[in-house]
Biopython code that builds the backbone (N, CA, C, O; Angstrom):
import numpy as np
from Bio.PDB.StructureBuilder import StructureBuilder

atoms = [
    (1, "MET", "N", (-15.629, -11.295, -8.425)),
    (1, "MET", "CA", (-15.244, -9.894, -8.299)),
    (1, "MET", "C", (-16.477, -9.000, -8.358)),
    (1, "MET", "O", (-16.528, -7.962, -7.697)),
    (2, "GLU", "N", (-17.461, -9.397, -9.140)),
    (2, "GLU", "CA", (-18.676, -8.593, -9.275)),
    (2, "GLU", "C", (-19.445, -8.525, -7.962)),
    (2, "GLU", "O", (-19.978, -7.473, -7.608)),
    (3, "GLU", "N", (-19.504, -9.662, -7.225)),
    (3, "GLU", "CA", (-20.185, -9.670, -5.923)),
    (3, "GLU", "C", (-19.490, -8.726, -4.951)),
    (3, "GLU", "O", (-20.143, -7.986, -4.214)),
    (4, "LYS", "N", (-18.175, -8.758, -4.954)),
    (4, "LYS", "CA", (-17.393, -7.915, -4.058)),
    (4, "LYS", "C", (-17.656, -6.434, -4.337)),
    (4, "LYS", "O", (-17.769, -5.634, -3.408)),
    (5, "LYS", "N", (-17.752, -6.082, -5.601)),
    (5, "LYS", "CA", (-18.004, -4.703, -5.989)),
    (5, "LYS", "C", (-19.391, -4.267, -5.517)),
    (5, "LYS", "O", (-19.556, -3.149, -5.031)),
    (6, "GLU", "N", (-20.385, -5.142, -5.659)),
    (6, "GLU", "CA", (-21.735, -4.817, -5.209)),
    (6, "GLU", "C", (-21.773, -4.649, -3.694)),
    (6, "GLU", "O", (-22.428, -3.737, -3.188)),
    (7, "ASP", "N", (-21.073, -5.526, -2.963)),
    (7, "ASP", "CA", (-21.017, -5.413, -1.510)),
    (7, "ASP", "C", (-20.391, -4.091, -1.100)),
    (7, "ASP", "O", (-20.847, -3.451, -0.153)),
    (8, "ARG", "N", (-19.370, -3.689, -1.795)),
    (8, "ARG", "CA", (-18.689, -2.427, -1.495)),
    (8, "ARG", "C", (-19.639, -1.250, -1.707)),
    (8, "ARG", "O", (-19.628, -0.288, -0.939)),
    (9, "GLN", "N", (-20.451, -1.332, -2.742)),
    (9, "GLN", "CA", (-21.421, -0.277, -3.016)),
    (9, "GLN", "C", (-22.438, -0.171, -1.876)),
    (9, "GLN", "O", (-22.831, 0.933, -1.498)),
    (10, "VAL", "N", (-22.864, -1.310, -1.330)),
    (10, "VAL", "CA", (-23.816, -1.314, -0.211)),
    (10, "VAL", "C", (-23.189, -0.658, 1.016)),
    (10, "VAL", "O", (-23.836, 0.130, 1.707)),
    (11, "VAL", "N", (-21.940, -0.983, 1.279)),
    (11, "VAL", "CA", (-21.236, -0.388, 2.423)),
    (11, "VAL", "C", (-21.112, 1.122, 2.240)),
    (11, "VAL", "O", (-21.331, 1.879, 3.186)),
    (12, "LEU", "N", (-20.766, 1.561, 1.047)),
    (12, "LEU", "CA", (-20.646, 2.999, 0.780)),
    (12, "LEU", "C", (-21.974, 3.712, 0.967)),
    (12, "LEU", "O", (-22.012, 4.821, 1.499)),
    (13, "LYS", "N", (-23.067, 3.084, 0.535)),
    (13, "LYS", "CA", (-24.381, 3.688, 0.709)),
    (13, "LYS", "C", (-24.710, 3.864, 2.180)),
    (13, "LYS", "O", (-25.214, 4.907, 2.595)),
    (14, "ARG", "N", (-24.417, 2.821, 2.975)),
    (14, "ARG", "CA", (-24.709, 2.899, 4.406)),
    (14, "ARG", "C", (-23.879, 3.964, 5.096)),
    (14, "ARG", "O", (-24.399, 4.722, 5.915)),
    (15, "ARG", "N", (-22.609, 4.030, 4.781)),
    (15, "ARG", "CA", (-21.706, 4.955, 5.478)),
    (15, "ARG", "C", (-21.851, 6.395, 5.019)),
    (15, "ARG", "O", (-21.898, 7.307, 5.845)),
    (16, "PHE", "N", (-21.922, 6.607, 3.731)),
    (16, "PHE", "CA", (-21.802, 7.956, 3.196)),
    (16, "PHE", "C", (-23.007, 8.437, 2.402)),
    (16, "PHE", "O", (-23.013, 9.582, 1.950)),
    (17, "GLY", "N", (-24.005, 7.625, 2.219)),
    (17, "GLY", "CA", (-25.171, 8.033, 1.451)),
    (17, "GLY", "C", (-25.009, 7.721, -0.022)),
    (17, "GLY", "O", (-24.000, 7.146, -0.432)),
    (18, "MET", "N", (-25.973, 8.088, -0.804)),
    (18, "MET", "CA", (-26.005, 7.757, -2.228)),
    (18, "MET", "C", (-24.890, 8.411, -3.032)),
    (18, "MET", "O", (-24.412, 7.825, -4.003)),
    (19, "SER", "N", (-24.468, 9.604, -2.652)),
    (19, "SER", "CA", (-23.478, 10.315, -3.467)),
    (19, "SER", "C", (-22.154, 9.568, -3.531)),
    (19, "SER", "O", (-21.539, 9.513, -4.596)),
    (20, "ALA", "N", (-21.699, 8.992, -2.428)),
    (20, "ALA", "CA", (-20.431, 8.264, -2.429)),
    (20, "ALA", "C", (-20.558, 6.948, -3.182)),
    (20, "ALA", "O", (-19.626, 6.528, -3.868)),
    (21, "ALA", "N", (-21.689, 6.307, -3.056)),
    (21, "ALA", "CA", (-21.878, 5.026, -3.735)),
    (21, "ALA", "C", (-21.933, 5.213, -5.243)),
    (21, "ALA", "O", (-21.516, 4.328, -5.990)),
    (22, "ASN", "N", (-22.436, 6.335, -5.694)),
    (22, "ASN", "CA", (-22.555, 6.590, -7.125)),
    (22, "ASN", "C", (-21.312, 7.254, -7.713)),
    (22, "ASN", "O", (-21.251, 7.475, -8.923)),
    (23, "SER", "N", (-20.342, 7.571, -6.898)),
    (23, "SER", "CA", (-19.140, 8.239, -7.396)),
    (23, "SER", "C", (-18.276, 7.260, -8.182)),
    (23, "SER", "O", (-18.599, 6.077, -8.282)),
    (24, "LYS", "N", (-17.202, 7.748, -8.725)),
    (24, "LYS", "CA", (-16.335, 6.960, -9.601)),
    (24, "LYS", "C", (-15.146, 6.355, -8.844)),
    (24, "LYS", "O", (-14.067, 6.211, -9.420)),
    (25, "LEU", "N", (-15.319, 6.004, -7.588)),
    (25, "LEU", "CA", (-14.235, 5.454, -6.793)),
    (25, "LEU", "C", (-13.854, 4.061, -7.283)),
    (25, "LEU", "O", (-14.709, 3.274, -7.689)),
    (26, "LYS", "N", (-12.560, 3.773, -7.238)),
    (26, "LYS", "CA", (-12.041, 2.458, -7.599)),
    (26, "LYS", "C", (-11.445, 1.825, -6.356)),
    (26, "LYS", "O", (-10.921, 2.519, -5.486)),
    (27, "GLN", "N", (-11.527, 0.502, -6.276)),
    (27, "GLN", "CA", (-11.064, -0.218, -5.095)),
    (27, "GLN", "C", (-9.625, -0.697, -5.260)),
    (27, "GLN", "O", (-9.242, -1.189, -6.321)),
    (28, "CYS", "N", (-8.838, -0.548, -4.205)),
    (28, "CYS", "CA", (-7.451, -1.031, -4.196)),
    (28, "CYS", "C", (-7.469, -2.548, -4.103)),
    (28, "CYS", "O", (-8.212, -3.113, -3.300)),
    (29, "GLU", "N", (-6.658, -3.210, -4.913)),
    (29, "GLU", "CA", (-6.632, -4.669, -4.911)),
    (29, "GLU", "C", (-5.879, -5.240, -3.714)),
    (29, "GLU", "O", (-6.004, -6.429, -3.424)),
    (30, "HIS", "N", (-5.107, -4.425, -3.019)),
    (30, "HIS", "CA", (-4.323, -4.897, -1.885)),
    (30, "HIS", "C", (-5.063, -4.761, -0.556)),
    (30, "HIS", "O", (-5.081, -5.694, 0.248)),
    (31, "CYS", "N", (-5.671, -3.602, -0.327)),
    (31, "CYS", "CA", (-6.297, -3.355, 0.980)),
    (31, "CYS", "C", (-7.814, -3.224, 0.920)),
    (31, "CYS", "O", (-8.473, -3.287, 1.958)),
    (32, "GLY", "N", (-8.381, -3.045, -0.264)),
    (32, "GLY", "CA", (-9.824, -2.960, -0.397)),
    (32, "GLY", "C", (-10.408, -1.568, -0.198)),
    (32, "GLY", "O", (-11.619, -1.388, -0.320)),
    (33, "ARG", "N", (-9.571, -0.584, 0.105)),
    (33, "ARG", "CA", (-10.069, 0.781, 0.270)),
    (33, "ARG", "C", (-10.375, 1.391, -1.093)),
    (33, "ARG", "O", (-9.825, 0.969, -2.110)),
    (34, "CYS", "N", (-11.262, 2.391, -1.106)),
    (34, "CYS", "CA", (-11.667, 3.030, -2.367)),
    (34, "CYS", "C", (-11.000, 4.392, -2.523)),
    (34, "CYS", "O", (-10.882, 5.157, -1.566)),
    (35, "PHE", "N", (-10.569, 4.675, -3.742)),
    (35, "PHE", "CA", (-9.869, 5.914, -4.045)),
    (35, "PHE", "C", (-10.352, 6.475, -5.362)),
    (35, "PHE", "O", (-10.913, 5.762, -6.194)),
    (36, "ASP", "N", (-10.126, 7.753, -5.537)),
    (36, "ASP", "CA", (-10.351, 8.403, -6.815)),
    (36, "ASP", "C", (-9.367, 7.777, -7.811)),
    (36, "ASP", "O", (-8.214, 7.536, -7.455)),
    (37, "PRO", "N", (-9.789, 7.515, -9.029)),
    (37, "PRO", "CA", (-8.899, 6.865, -10.006)),
    (37, "PRO", "C", (-7.560, 7.580, -10.210)),
    (37, "PRO", "O", (-6.557, 6.932, -10.507)),
    (38, "SER", "N", (-7.535, 8.895, -10.054)),
    (38, "SER", "CA", (-6.278, 9.619, -10.243)),
    (38, "SER", "C", (-5.292, 9.342, -9.111)),
    (38, "SER", "O", (-4.088, 9.508, -9.309)),
    (39, "ARG", "N", (-5.749, 8.932, -7.952)),
    (39, "ARG", "CA", (-4.880, 8.660, -6.815)),
    (39, "ARG", "C", (-4.632, 7.172, -6.594)),
    (39, "ARG", "O", (-3.721, 6.796, -5.857)),
    (40, "LEU", "N", (-5.435, 6.333, -7.225)),
    (40, "LEU", "CA", (-5.342, 4.895, -6.995)),
    (40, "LEU", "C", (-3.997, 4.313, -7.411)),
    (40, "LEU", "O", (-3.469, 3.437, -6.726)),
    (41, "GLU", "N", (-3.438, 4.779, -8.509)),
    (41, "GLU", "CA", (-2.158, 4.247, -8.984)),
    (41, "GLU", "C", (-1.051, 4.484, -7.956)),
    (41, "GLU", "O", (-0.285, 3.574, -7.640)),
    (42, "LYS", "N", (-0.971, 5.703, -7.441)),
    (42, "LYS", "CA", (0.051, 6.028, -6.445)),
    (42, "LYS", "C", (-0.173, 5.222, -5.163)),
    (42, "LYS", "O", (0.776, 4.693, -4.584)),
    (43, "HIS", "N", (-1.421, 5.133, -4.728)),
    (43, "HIS", "CA", (-1.723, 4.374, -3.517)),
    (43, "HIS", "C", (-1.359, 2.899, -3.691)),
    (43, "HIS", "O", (-0.795, 2.288, -2.783)),
    (44, "SER", "N", (-1.676, 2.331, -4.846)),
    (44, "SER", "CA", (-1.409, 0.913, -5.086)),
    (44, "SER", "C", (0.073, 0.588, -4.993)),
    (44, "SER", "O", (0.446, -0.462, -4.469)),
    (45, "GLU", "N", (0.923, 1.480, -5.495)),
    (45, "GLU", "CA", (2.374, 1.270, -5.404)),
    (45, "GLU", "C", (2.810, 1.191, -3.948)),
    (45, "GLU", "O", (3.549, 0.287, -3.558)),
    (46, "ILE", "N", (2.350, 2.139, -3.157)),
    (46, "ILE", "CA", (2.731, 2.193, -1.738)),
    (46, "ILE", "C", (2.123, 1.032, -0.977)),
    (46, "ILE", "O", (2.789, 0.407, -0.152)),
    (47, "CYS", "N", (0.872, 0.745, -1.248)),
    (47, "CYS", "CA", (0.159, -0.315, -0.545)),
    (47, "CYS", "C", (0.799, -1.683, -0.827)),
    (47, "CYS", "O", (0.878, -2.523, 0.070)),
    (48, "ALA", "N", (1.245, -1.904, -2.042)),
    (48, "ALA", "CA", (1.892, -3.170, -2.396)),
    (48, "ALA", "C", (3.186, -3.346, -1.617)),
    (48, "ALA", "O", (3.490, -4.451, -1.167)),
    (49, "LYS", "N", (3.946, -2.283, -1.453)),
    (49, "LYS", "CA", (5.194, -2.354, -0.682)),
    (49, "LYS", "C", (4.912, -2.659, 0.777)),
    (49, "LYS", "O", (5.603, -3.473, 1.389)),
    (50, "LEU", "N", (3.901, -2.009, 1.336)),
    (50, "LEU", "CA", (3.588, -2.184, 2.747)),
    (50, "LEU", "C", (2.938, -3.522, 3.056)),
    (50, "LEU", "O", (3.066, -4.035, 4.168)),
    (51, "SER", "N", (2.245, -4.088, 2.084)),
    (51, "SER", "CA", (1.544, -5.339, 2.347)),
    (51, "SER", "C", (2.443, -6.561, 2.254)),
    (51, "SER", "O", (2.034, -7.656, 2.639)),
    (52, "SER", "N", (3.667, -6.393, 1.746)),
    (52, "SER", "CA", (4.575, -7.532, 1.673)),
    (52, "SER", "C", (5.034, -7.903, 3.074)),
    (52, "SER", "O", (5.373, -7.029, 3.872)),
    (53, "LYS", "N", (5.045, -9.163, 3.367)),
    (53, "LYS", "CA", (5.366, -9.637, 4.720)),
    (53, "LYS", "C", (6.829, -9.407, 5.086)),
    (53, "LYS", "O", (7.153, -9.278, 6.267)),
    (54, "SER", "N", (7.708, -9.354, 4.101)),
    (54, "SER", "CA", (9.130, -9.202, 4.382)),
    (54, "SER", "C", (9.482, -7.829, 4.951)),
    (54, "SER", "O", (10.516, -7.672, 5.600)),
    (55, "SER", "N", (8.632, -6.840, 4.711)),
    (55, "SER", "CA", (8.955, -5.499, 5.176)),
    (55, "SER", "C", (8.301, -5.155, 6.514)),
    (55, "SER", "O", (8.406, -4.019, 6.976)),
    (56, "ARG", "N", (7.632, -6.118, 7.137)),
    (56, "ARG", "CA", (6.964, -5.840, 8.406)),
    (56, "ARG", "C", (7.966, -5.811, 9.553)),
    (56, "ARG", "O", (8.922, -6.585, 9.596)),
    (57, "ARG", "N", (7.719, -4.916, 10.456)),
    (57, "ARG", "CA", (8.579, -4.793, 11.625)),
    (57, "ARG", "C", (8.138, -5.766, 12.703)),
    (57, "ARG", "O", (6.999, -6.232, 12.715)),
    (58, "GLY", "N", (9.061, -6.065, 13.607)),
    (58, "GLY", "CA", (8.735, -6.890, 14.754)),
    (58, "GLY", "C", (8.103, -6.039, 15.841)),
    (58, "GLY", "O", (8.003, -4.819, 15.706)),
    (59, "VAL", "N", (7.679, -6.681, 16.913)),
    (59, "VAL", "CA", (7.082, -5.969, 18.037)),
    (59, "VAL", "C", (8.199, -5.278, 18.815)),
    (59, "VAL", "O", (9.218, -5.892, 19.129)),
    (60, "TYR", "N", (8.000, -4.012, 19.119)),
    (60, "TYR", "CA", (9.001, -3.235, 19.839)),
    (60, "TYR", "C", (8.870, -3.484, 21.334)),
    (60, "TYR", "O", (7.786, -3.335, 21.897)),
    (61, "ASP", "N", (9.960, -3.858, 21.972)),
    (61, "ASP", "CA", (9.981, -4.113, 23.407)),
    (61, "ASP", "C", (10.678, -2.939, 24.092)),
    (61, "ASP", "O", (11.907, -2.869, 24.120)),
    (62, "SER", "N", (9.890, -2.025, 24.640)),
    (62, "SER", "CA", (10.456, -0.818, 25.241)),
    (62, "SER", "C", (11.269, -1.131, 26.500)),
    (62, "SER", "O", (12.261, -0.458, 26.779)),
    (63, "THR", "N", (10.857, -2.143, 27.257)),
    (63, "THR", "CA", (11.596, -2.510, 28.470)),
    (63, "THR", "C", (12.991, -2.985, 28.116)),
    (63, "THR", "O", (13.969, -2.579, 28.744)),
    (64, "LYS", "N", (13.086, -3.830, 27.128)),
    (64, "LYS", "CA", (14.393, -4.345, 26.693)),
    (64, "LYS", "C", (15.292, -3.191, 26.238)),
    (64, "LYS", "O", (16.474, -3.153, 26.582)),
    (65, "HIS", "N", (14.740, -2.263, 25.475)),
    (65, "HIS", "CA", (15.506, -1.132, 24.970)),
    (65, "HIS", "C", (15.937, -0.201, 26.097)),
    (65, "HIS", "O", (17.062, 0.300, 26.098)),
    (66, "ARG", "N", (15.040, 0.031, 27.055)),
    (66, "ARG", "CA", (15.332, 0.943, 28.156)),
    (66, "ARG", "C", (16.423, 0.387, 29.082)),
    (66, "ARG", "O", (17.247, 1.143, 29.597)),
    (67, "LEU", "N", (16.426, -0.935, 29.289)),
    (67, "LEU", "CA", (17.370, -1.545, 30.218)),
    (67, "LEU", "C", (18.677, -1.994, 29.559)),
    (67, "LEU", "O", (19.597, -2.436, 30.247)),
    (68, "LYS", "N", (18.761, -1.884, 28.253)),
    (68, "LYS", "CA", (19.957, -2.308, 27.520)),
    (68, "LYS", "C", (21.179, -1.535, 28.020)),
    (68, "LYS", "O", (21.172, -0.306, 28.091)),
    (69, "GLY", "N", (22.222, -2.284, 28.361)),
    (69, "GLY", "CA", (23.457, -1.670, 28.807)),
    (69, "GLY", "C", (23.498, -1.372, 30.302)),
    (69, "GLY", "O", (24.468, -0.792, 30.790)),
    (70, "THR", "N", (22.456, -1.761, 31.035)),
    (70, "THR", "CA", (22.445, -1.538, 32.478)),
    (70, "THR", "C", (22.634, -2.872, 33.195)),
    (70, "THR", "O", (22.626, -3.933, 32.570)),
    (71, "VAL", "N", (22.802, -2.804, 34.495)),
    (71, "VAL", "CA", (22.976, -4.002, 35.314)),
    (71, "VAL", "C", (21.699, -4.850, 35.294)),
    (71, "VAL", "O", (21.769, -6.077, 35.364)),
    (72, "LEU", "N", (20.560, -4.214, 35.199)),
    (72, "LEU", "CA", (19.282, -4.915, 35.245)),
    (72, "LEU", "C", (18.964, -5.694, 33.967)),
    (72, "LEU", "O", (18.033, -6.499, 33.968)),
    (73, "ALA", "N", (19.686, -5.485, 32.905)),
    (73, "ALA", "CA", (19.406, -6.135, 31.633)),
    (73, "ALA", "C", (19.457, -7.661, 31.745)),
    (73, "ALA", "O", (18.715, -8.349, 31.044)),
    (74, "GLY", "N", (20.299, -8.190, 32.593)),
    (74, "GLY", "CA", (20.411, -9.642, 32.776)),
    (74, "GLY", "C", (19.238, -10.241, 33.504)),
    (74, "GLY", "O", (19.064, -11.459, 33.467)),
    (75, "TYR", "N", (18.425, -9.444, 34.166)),
    (75, "TYR", "CA", (17.312, -9.955, 34.961)),
    (75, "TYR", "C", (15.968, -9.887, 34.257)),
    (75, "TYR", "O", (14.966, -10.358, 34.794)),
    (76, "VAL", "N", (15.931, -9.314, 33.076)),
    (76, "VAL", "CA", (14.677, -9.162, 32.347)),
    (76, "VAL", "C", (14.283, -10.501, 31.725)),
    (76, "VAL", "O", (15.098, -11.175, 31.095)),
    (77, "LYS", "N", (13.004, -10.873, 31.918)),
    (77, "LYS", "CA", (12.512, -12.109, 31.317)),
    (77, "LYS", "C", (12.397, -11.917, 29.819)),
    (77, "LYS", "O", (12.015, -10.846, 29.348)),
    (78, "ARG", "N", (12.723, -12.946, 29.084)),
    (78, "ARG", "CA", (12.601, -12.868, 27.634)),
    (78, "ARG", "C", (11.179, -13.279, 27.248)),
    (78, "ARG", "O", (10.624, -14.230, 27.797)),
    (79, "SER", "N", (10.612, -12.556, 26.309)),
    (79, "SER", "CA", (9.238, -12.851, 25.889)),
    (79, "SER", "C", (9.196, -14.123, 25.075)),
    (79, "SER", "O", (10.108, -14.413, 24.301)),
    (80, "VAL", "N", (8.131, -14.876, 25.255)),
    (80, "VAL", "CA", (7.926, -16.107, 24.508)),
    (80, "VAL", "C", (7.020, -15.789, 23.346)),
    (80, "VAL", "O", (5.865, -15.409, 23.540)),
    (81, "VAL", "N", (7.538, -15.942, 22.125)),
    (81, "VAL", "CA", (6.751, -15.618, 20.938)),
    (81, "VAL", "C", (6.628, -16.828, 20.067)),
    (81, "VAL", "O", (5.998, -16.766, 19.010)),
]
sb = StructureBuilder()
sb.init_structure("model")
sb.init_model(0)
sb.init_chain("A")
sb.init_seg("    ")
for serial, (resi, resn, name, xyz) in enumerate(atoms, 1):
    if name == "N":
        sb.init_residue(resn, " ", resi, " ")
    sb.init_atom(name, np.array(xyz, "f"), 0.0, 1.0, " ", f" {name:<3s}", serial, name[0])
structure = sb.get_structure()
């Protein structure tokens, strides 16, 4: 964990300069983004919900939706996933 924290500090220095690297940002354990400690708790709750695989949506097929209920719906190729 210590190596990861040091690497994050190097990235912050490159992107934002010394001020961001020296700030009191804390890293999210789910996504790795850095937040102010006062906002990290709220973000972590939301991030944990979103990172669970069970809540992920499938790929939206606009063609299938657009042709649903029409004569052409029977002629649409089904995607191989």
